[in-house]
C-alpha positions as CSV (number, residue, x, y, z in Angstrom):
1,M,52.4,-9.8,-47.1
2,R,51.1,-12.1,-49.7
3,S,47.5,-13.3,-49.5
4,I,46.6,-16.9,-50.4
5,N,43.1,-18.2,-51.0
6,A,42.6,-21.1,-48.6
7,L,39.8,-22.5,-50.7
8,E,42.1,-22.9,-53.6
9,V,44.6,-24.8,-51.5
10,V,41.8,-27.2,-50.3
11,N,40.4,-27.6,-53.8
12,S,43.7,-28.5,-55.3
13,A,44.6,-31.1,-52.7
14,R,45.0,-34.8,-53.6
15,L,43.2,-37.4,-51.4
16,N,45.5,-38.4,-48.5
17,K,45.2,-39.9,-45.1
18,F,43.8,-36.7,-43.6
19,H,40.7,-37.0,-45.9
20,Y,40.4,-40.7,-45.3
21,L,40.3,-40.2,-41.6
22,L,37.8,-37.4,-41.8
23,V,35.5,-39.5,-44.1
24,F,35.8,-42.4,-41.8
25,W,34.6,-40.5,-38.7
26,C,31.8,-38.8,-40.6
27,S,30.7,-42.1,-42.1
28,F,30.9,-43.8,-38.7
29,I,28.6,-41.2,-37.2
30,M,26.2,-41.3,-40.1
31,M,26.0,-45.1,-39.7
32,F,24.6,-44.6,-36.2
33,D,22.3,-41.9,-37.5
34,G,20.7,-44.5,-39.9
35,Y,20.7,-47.2,-37.2
36,D,19.1,-45.1,-34.5
37,L,16.4,-43.8,-36.8
38,V,15.5,-46.9,-38.7
39,I,15.4,-49.2,-35.7
40,Y,12.0,-47.9,-34.7
41,G,10.5,-49.5,-37.8
42,S,11.8,-52.9,-36.6
43,V,10.6,-52.5,-33.0
44,L,7.3,-50.9,-33.8
45,P,5.2,-54.1,-34.3
46,H,6.5,-55.4,-30.9
47,L,5.9,-52.1,-29.1
48,M,2.3,-52.0,-30.4
49,T,1.7,-55.4,-29.0
50,A,3.6,-54.9,-25.7
51,W,2.1,-51.5,-24.8
52,A,-1.3,-52.0,-26.7
53,L,-0.6,-48.9,-28.8
54,T,-3.1,-47.5,-31.3
55,P,-1.8,-46.7,-34.8
56,G,-2.1,-43.0,-33.9
57,E,0.0,-43.4,-30.7
58,A,2.6,-45.5,-32.7
59,G,2.8,-42.7,-35.2
60,M,3.3,-40.1,-32.5
61,L,6.2,-42.2,-31.1
62,G,7.8,-42.4,-34.5
63,A,7.3,-38.7,-34.9
64,S,9.0,-37.8,-31.6
65,S,12.5,-38.5,-32.9
66,M,11.7,-36.4,-36.0
67,V,10.5,-33.5,-33.9
68,G,13.8,-33.9,-31.9
69,M,15.8,-33.7,-35.2
70,M,14.0,-30.5,-36.2
71,F,14.7,-29.1,-32.7
72,G,18.4,-30.2,-32.9
73,A,18.9,-28.8,-36.3
74,V,17.6,-25.4,-35.3
75,T,19.2,-25.1,-31.8
76,L,22.4,-27.2,-32.3
77,G,23.2,-27.4,-36.0
78,T,23.0,-23.6,-36.6
79,Q,25.3,-22.9,-33.7
80,A,28.3,-24.5,-35.5
81,D,28.9,-21.2,-37.4
82,R,29.4,-19.6,-34.0
83,F,31.1,-22.3,-31.9
84,G,32.7,-24.5,-34.6
85,R,31.8,-27.6,-36.4
86,R,34.0,-29.8,-34.2
87,R,32.5,-28.9,-30.9
88,I,28.9,-29.3,-32.1
89,I,29.6,-32.7,-33.6
90,L,31.2,-34.0,-30.4
91,F,28.4,-32.7,-28.2
92,C,25.7,-34.2,-30.5
93,V,27.4,-37.6,-30.7
94,A,27.4,-37.8,-26.9
95,L,23.8,-36.7,-26.7
96,F,22.3,-39.1,-29.3
97,S,24.4,-42.0,-28.0
98,L,23.2,-41.8,-24.4
99,A,19.7,-41.0,-25.4
100,A,19.5,-44.0,-27.8
101,L,20.9,-46.3,-25.1
102,S,18.3,-45.0,-22.6
103,N,15.5,-46.2,-24.9
104,A,16.4,-49.7,-23.8
105,F,15.2,-48.8,-20.3
106,A,12.0,-47.1,-21.3
107,T,9.0,-48.5,-19.4
108,D,6.1,-46.8,-21.2
109,A,5.3,-44.7,-24.2
110,T,6.1,-41.4,-22.5
111,S,9.6,-42.3,-21.4
112,F,10.2,-43.9,-24.8
113,A,9.1,-40.8,-26.6
114,L,11.4,-38.6,-24.5
115,C,14.4,-40.7,-25.3
116,R,13.5,-40.7,-29.0
117,F,13.2,-36.9,-28.9
118,L,16.7,-36.5,-27.4
119,T,18.1,-39.0,-29.8
120,G,16.6,-37.0,-32.7
121,A,18.0,-33.7,-31.2
122,G,21.5,-35.1,-31.3
123,L,21.1,-36.5,-34.8
124,G,19.5,-33.3,-36.1
125,G,22.4,-31.2,-34.9
126,V,25.2,-33.5,-36.1
127,V,24.2,-34.4,-39.7
128,P,24.2,-30.9,-41.3
129,N,27.6,-30.4,-39.7
130,L,29.0,-33.6,-41.1
131,V,28.0,-32.4,-44.6
132,T,29.4,-29.0,-43.9
133,I,32.8,-30.1,-42.6
134,L,33.3,-32.5,-45.6
135,K,32.2,-29.8,-48.0
136,E,34.8,-27.4,-46.6
137,M,37.7,-29.9,-46.3
138,S,37.4,-32.1,-49.4
139,P,39.2,-31.7,-52.8
140,G,37.0,-30.1,-55.4
141,S,37.4,-32.9,-57.8
142,C,35.7,-35.5,-55.6
143,R,33.7,-33.5,-53.1
144,N,30.2,-34.7,-54.0
145,R,31.4,-38.3,-54.1
146,L,32.9,-38.1,-50.6
147,I,29.8,-36.5,-49.2
148,N,27.6,-39.1,-50.7
149,L,29.9,-41.9,-49.6
150,M,29.6,-40.6,-46.1
151,L,25.8,-40.2,-46.4
152,S,25.5,-43.8,-47.8
153,F,26.4,-45.0,-44.3
154,F,22.9,-44.0,-43.3
155,A,21.7,-46.9,-45.4
156,I,24.3,-49.2,-43.8
157,G,23.0,-48.2,-40.4
158,G,19.4,-48.9,-41.6
159,L,20.5,-52.3,-42.9
160,L,22.1,-53.1,-39.5
161,S,19.0,-52.1,-37.7
162,G,16.9,-54.4,-39.9
163,L,19.3,-57.2,-39.1
164,A,19.1,-56.4,-35.4
165,G,15.3,-56.7,-35.7
166,I,15.6,-60.1,-37.3
167,Y,18.2,-61.7,-35.2
168,L,18.3,-59.9,-31.8
169,I,14.7,-59.1,-31.0
170,P,13.4,-62.7,-31.2
171,H,16.0,-63.9,-28.7
172,L,16.6,-60.8,-26.5
173,G,13.5,-58.7,-26.8
174,W,12.8,-55.3,-28.4
175,H,15.2,-53.6,-25.9
176,S,18.3,-55.3,-27.4
177,P,18.8,-53.2,-30.5
178,F,19.1,-50.1,-28.3
179,Y,22.1,-51.5,-26.4
180,V,23.9,-51.6,-29.8
181,A,22.9,-48.0,-30.4
182,G,24.8,-46.9,-27.3
183,L,28.1,-48.2,-28.6
184,S,28.8,-44.9,-30.5
185,F,29.5,-43.3,-27.1
186,L,32.7,-45.3,-26.9
187,S,34.1,-43.6,-29.9
188,L,34.2,-40.1,-28.2
189,P,37.8,-40.2,-26.9
190,L,39.2,-41.0,-30.3
191,L,36.9,-38.6,-32.0
192,Y,37.9,-35.8,-29.6
193,K,41.6,-36.5,-30.4
194,T,41.4,-36.8,-34.2
195,L,38.4,-34.9,-35.5
196,P,39.7,-31.6,-37.1
197,E,38.1,-28.2,-37.1
198,S,36.9,-26.7,-40.4
199,V,39.4,-24.3,-42.2
200,A,36.5,-22.0,-43.1
201,Y,35.5,-21.7,-39.4
202,L,39.2,-21.1,-38.3
203,L,39.5,-18.4,-41.0
204,H,36.4,-16.6,-39.9
205,R,38.0,-16.5,-36.4
206,N,41.3,-15.3,-38.0
207,R,43.3,-18.2,-36.4
208,Q,46.0,-18.0,-38.9
209,E,48.5,-20.4,-37.3
210,E,45.9,-23.2,-37.0
211,V,44.9,-22.6,-40.6
212,A,48.5,-22.9,-41.8
213,R,48.9,-26.2,-39.9
214,M,45.6,-27.6,-41.1
215,L,46.3,-26.7,-44.8
216,R,49.6,-28.5,-44.6
217,R,47.7,-31.6,-43.5
218,I,45.1,-31.2,-46.1
219,N,47.5,-30.4,-49.0
220,P,51.1,-31.6,-48.2
221,D,52.2,-30.1,-51.6
222,H,51.3,-26.6,-50.4
223,N,54.6,-25.1,-49.2
224,P,54.4,-21.3,-49.5
225,T,57.6,-19.2,-49.1
226,G,57.8,-16.0,-47.1
227,A,55.1,-14.4,-44.9
228,V,51.6,-15.2,-46.0
229,T,48.0,-14.5,-44.9
230,Y,45.3,-16.9,-45.6
231,V,41.9,-15.6,-46.7
232,L,38.6,-17.1,-47.6
233,E,37.5,-15.2,-50.7
234,S,34.8,-15.5,-53.2
235,A,32.1,-13.1,-54.4
236,A,29.5,-14.9,-52.2
237,D,31.7,-15.0,-49.1
238,A,32.8,-11.4,-49.4
239,G,29.2,-10.2,-49.3
240,A,27.8,-12.8,-46.9
241,G,27.8,-10.4,-43.9
242,K,26.8,-11.7,-40.5
243,T,25.6,-15.2,-39.9
244,S,21.8,-14.9,-39.7
245,L,18.7,-16.4,-41.1
246,S,18.2,-13.3,-43.3
247,A,21.4,-14.2,-45.1
248,L,19.7,-17.3,-46.4
249,F,17.3,-15.1,-48.4
250,G,19.8,-12.5,-49.5
251,N,21.7,-12.3,-52.8
252,G,18.8,-13.6,-54.8
253,R,18.5,-16.9,-52.8
254,G,15.0,-16.4,-51.3
255,F,12.9,-18.4,-53.6
256,S,15.5,-21.1,-54.0
257,T,15.8,-21.4,-50.3
258,L,12.0,-22.0,-50.1
259,M,12.1,-24.6,-52.8
260,L,15.1,-26.3,-51.2
261,W,13.1,-26.5,-47.9
262,L,10.1,-28.0,-49.8
263,S,12.2,-30.6,-51.6
264,F,14.0,-31.5,-48.3
265,G,10.6,-32.0,-46.6
266,M,9.2,-34.2,-49.3
267,C,12.3,-36.3,-49.4
268,M,12.3,-36.9,-45.6
269,L,8.5,-37.6,-45.6
270,M,9.2,-40.5,-48.0
271,V,12.3,-41.8,-46.2
272,Y,11.1,-41.7,-42.7
273,G,7.5,-42.6,-43.4
274,L,8.5,-45.7,-45.3
275,N,11.2,-46.8,-42.9
276,T,8.7,-46.4,-40.0
277,W,5.7,-48.1,-41.5
278,L,6.8,-50.4,-44.3
279,P,6.9,-53.6,-42.1
280,K,3.5,-52.8,-40.7
281,L,2.0,-51.8,-44.0
282,M,3.3,-55.0,-45.7
283,S,2.1,-57.1,-42.8
284,S,-1.4,-55.6,-43.2
285,G,-1.3,-56.5,-46.9
286,G,-1.0,-60.2,-46.0
287,Y,2.8,-60.6,-45.8
288,P,4.2,-62.4,-42.7
289,L,5.8,-60.1,-40.2
290,G,9.2,-61.7,-40.6
291,S,9.1,-61.2,-44.3
292,S,8.0,-57.6,-43.8
293,I,11.1,-56.8,-41.8
294,V,13.2,-58.4,-44.5
295,F,11.5,-56.0,-46.9
296,L,12.9,-53.1,-44.8
297,V,16.4,-54.7,-45.0
298,V,16.1,-55.0,-48.8
299,M,15.0,-51.3,-49.1
300,N,18.0,-50.2,-47.1
301,V,20.3,-52.3,-49.3
302,G,18.8,-50.3,-52.1
303,S,19.5,-47.1,-50.1
304,L,23.2,-48.0,-49.9
305,I,23.4,-48.6,-53.7
306,G,21.4,-45.6,-54.6
307,T,23.4,-43.2,-52.4
308,L,26.7,-44.3,-54.0
309,I,25.2,-44.0,-57.5
310,S,23.7,-40.6,-56.8
311,G,27.1,-39.3,-55.6
312,V,28.8,-40.2,-58.9
313,L,25.9,-38.8,-61.0
314,A,25.9,-35.6,-58.9
315,D,29.6,-35.0,-59.8
316,R,28.8,-35.6,-63.5
317,W,25.4,-34.1,-64.0
318,G,25.0,-31.7,-61.1
319,C,22.8,-32.0,-58.0
320,K,19.6,-30.7,-59.7
321,A,19.5,-33.1,-62.6
322,T,20.3,-36.0,-60.3
323,L,17.6,-35.1,-57.8
324,A,15.0,-34.7,-60.4
325,L,15.7,-38.2,-61.8
326,F,15.8,-39.8,-58.3
327,F,12.6,-38.1,-57.1
328,A,10.8,-39.3,-60.2
329,L,12.1,-42.9,-59.7
330,A,11.0,-42.7,-56.0
331,A,7.4,-41.7,-57.0
332,V,7.1,-44.4,-59.6
333,S,8.6,-47.3,-57.5
334,I,6.7,-46.5,-54.3
335,S,3.4,-46.2,-56.1
336,M,4.0,-49.6,-57.7
337,L,4.6,-51.3,-54.4
338,G,0.8,-51.3,-53.8
339,I,0.0,-53.6,-56.8
340,K,1.3,-56.6,-54.9
341,P,3.7,-57.7,-57.7
342,D,5.5,-61.1,-57.8
343,A,8.5,-61.6,-55.5
344,T,11.2,-60.7,-58.0
345,T,9.4,-57.5,-59.0
346,L,8.7,-56.6,-55.4
347,Y,12.3,-56.9,-54.4
348,A,13.4,-54.8,-57.4
349,L,10.9,-52.1,-56.5
350,L,12.0,-52.1,-52.9
351,L,15.6,-51.7,-54.1
352,I,14.7,-48.8,-56.3
353,A,12.5,-47.1,-53.7
354,G,15.2,-47.3,-51.1
355,G,17.9,-46.2,-53.5
356,S,16.0,-43.3,-54.9
357,T,14.6,-41.9,-51.7
358,V,17.8,-42.1,-49.6
359,G,19.8,-41.2,-52.7
360,C,17.8,-38.0,-52.8
361,L,18.4,-37.4,-49.1
362,S,22.2,-37.5,-49.8
363,V,22.2,-35.2,-52.8
364,V,19.8,-32.7,-51.3
365,H,22.2,-32.1,-48.4
366,T,25.0,-31.5,-51.0
367,L,22.8,-29.1,-52.9
368,A,22.1,-27.2,-49.7
369,A,25.8,-26.9,-49.0
370,D,26.4,-25.7,-52.6
371,L,23.7,-23.0,-52.4
372,Y,25.2,-21.0,-49.5
373,P,28.5,-19.3,-48.9
374,S,30.8,-20.7,-46.2
375,R,30.0,-18.0,-43.7
376,V,26.4,-19.2,-43.4
377,R,26.8,-22.7,-44.7
378,S,26.1,-24.6,-41.5
379,T,23.2,-22.3,-40.8
380,G,21.9,-22.8,-44.3
381,V,22.2,-26.6,-44.3
382,S,20.9,-26.9,-40.7
383,M,17.9,-24.7,-41.4
384,A,17.1,-26.7,-44.6
385,A,17.4,-29.9,-42.6
386,A,15.3,-28.4,-39.8
387,I,12.5,-27.4,-42.1
388,G,12.8,-30.7,-43.9
389,R,12.2,-32.4,-40.6
390,C,8.6,-31.2,-40.8
391,G,8.3,-33.8,-43.6
392,A,10.1,-36.3,-41.4
393,V,7.6,-35.7,-38.6
394,A,4.7,-35.9,-41.0
395,G,5.9,-39.3,-42.4
396,P,5.3,-41.4,-39.3
397,L,2.1,-39.5,-38.5
398,L,0.9,-40.0,-42.1
399,G,1.6,-43.7,-41.9
400,G,-0.4,-44.0,-38.7
401,F,-3.2,-42.0,-40.1
402,L,-3.4,-44.1,-43.2
403,F,-3.3,-47.3,-41.2
404,S,-6.1,-46.1,-39.0
405,L,-8.3,-45.4,-42.1
406,S,-8.0,-49.0,-43.3
407,L,-7.6,-47.8,-46.9
408,P,-7.1,-50.3,-49.7
409,F,-3.6,-51.5,-49.7
410,E,-2.5,-49.8,-52.9
411,H,-3.8,-46.4,-51.8
412,N,-1.3,-46.2,-49.0
413,F,1.6,-46.3,-51.4
414,L,0.0,-43.8,-53.8
415,V,-0.1,-41.3,-51.0
416,F,3.5,-41.9,-50.1
417,A,4.5,-41.5,-53.8
418,L,2.9,-38.1,-54.2
419,P,5.7,-36.2,-52.3
420,G,8.1,-37.4,-55.0
421,V,6.1,-35.6,-57.7
422,I,6.0,-32.4,-55.6
423,A,9.8,-32.6,-55.0
424,V,10.6,-32.9,-58.7
425,I,8.9,-29.6,-59.4
426,A,10.5,-27.9,-56.4
427,V,14.0,-29.0,-57.4
428,L,13.7,-27.8,-60.9
429,L,12.7,-24.3,-59.6
430,I,15.9,-24.0,-57.5
431,S,18.5,-21.6,-58.9
432,Q,22.2,-21.9,-57.9
433,K,23.2,-18.6,-59.6
434,P,23.5,-15.9,-56.9
435,V,22.9,-12.3,-57.9
436,A,26.2,-10.6,-59.0
437,L,27.8,-8.4,-56.3
438,P,29.0,-4.9,-57.1
439,L,32.6,-4.8,-58.3
440,A,33.5,-2.8,-55.2
441,Q,32.9,-5.8,-53.1
442,H,35.4,-8.0,-55.0
443,R,38.9,-7.9,-53.6
444,P,41.7,-9.5,-55.7
445,T,43.6,-12.3,-54.1
446,E,46.9,-13.8,-55.1
447,G,47.0,-17.5,-55.8
448,V,49.5,-20.0,-54.3
């Protein structure tokens, strides 16, 4: 019986309606990820007034969703290698949709924090698996661009949350944006019907008939004759062994895994720290509160542009070079926000800061997916995201701490820029070249 490498079939496919539908659903979910997380920055000034919160308490509330994301990435995201990408994605969408809606009915800081934690848990489990399923189902020629297109919808969600803060909160109160957040739950029936399972997962479970049907949808030009067996073969996959955390440090990946985690953490510290505290920090610098929320919207417009650009650059230059450039731009642009520039320069810096930070967040997910073999890919991406959430937790807490210190305006932004410098160094130290496996572990596979 002839063996066919399923990865080669996927890589050689041309974009078709299967890929468009998959990208649509992943992007739709990512949009709500951005909306649900960034909305806290819009409601924060109102919550601090309504519940008389101190800056430290406000920072703890902001950090609750990040702790939830870390918890979700570890407990839910890593289980996709065991239960399948599709099941985990569906469960996580249901969880974060209901939890975000429940925020609208919170009556105090404790109930609000619990809802934010559960929202974060759902988001933390779903995002790594969106990256993984696109990584495993996209044509090789445009994989990075599709992943970054999907991740760019985080910025669209953030933009929508800023608009909700501007137009809904003044008329309907701070609760109103969370009603919008619950709309993602309505997508579950269609998502259940149309979201496919990953070919890599099906192959690891040796579900050959389902693999054959899925490959015909992915690549209609693939029409093998005679009896065939599909395999998932590469040097890295062949030696991957069992799905475990130890596999993330095997085959010469240990130091690179640590540097990946560090770069993830620094990236998330900048993204979530700024999205949580930018309106309040700008307001403390003398800008009107309405204008400060507009600044958040501008930054998320930059996030959208930067994410799309970073995807194109990652396909041309590679993930490492793109990340090094974008982290450097983030450090420079954020530090310059503290000099109170003129309006034109300020908006330009906000665009660059948003584009470079969230652009990094997109590419660092792709780098994580590239670093690990398919057998442990969901575990690898989920663990990187989970450890990175330490930075996401630190961001809101750091903003609250800085605000309580009443530092000079420009010092706050210098502190938020420092992670960008650390991340540049970490990214440059990552190696994507696994240690060569013994020849005995390589088994020849026939092509199509």
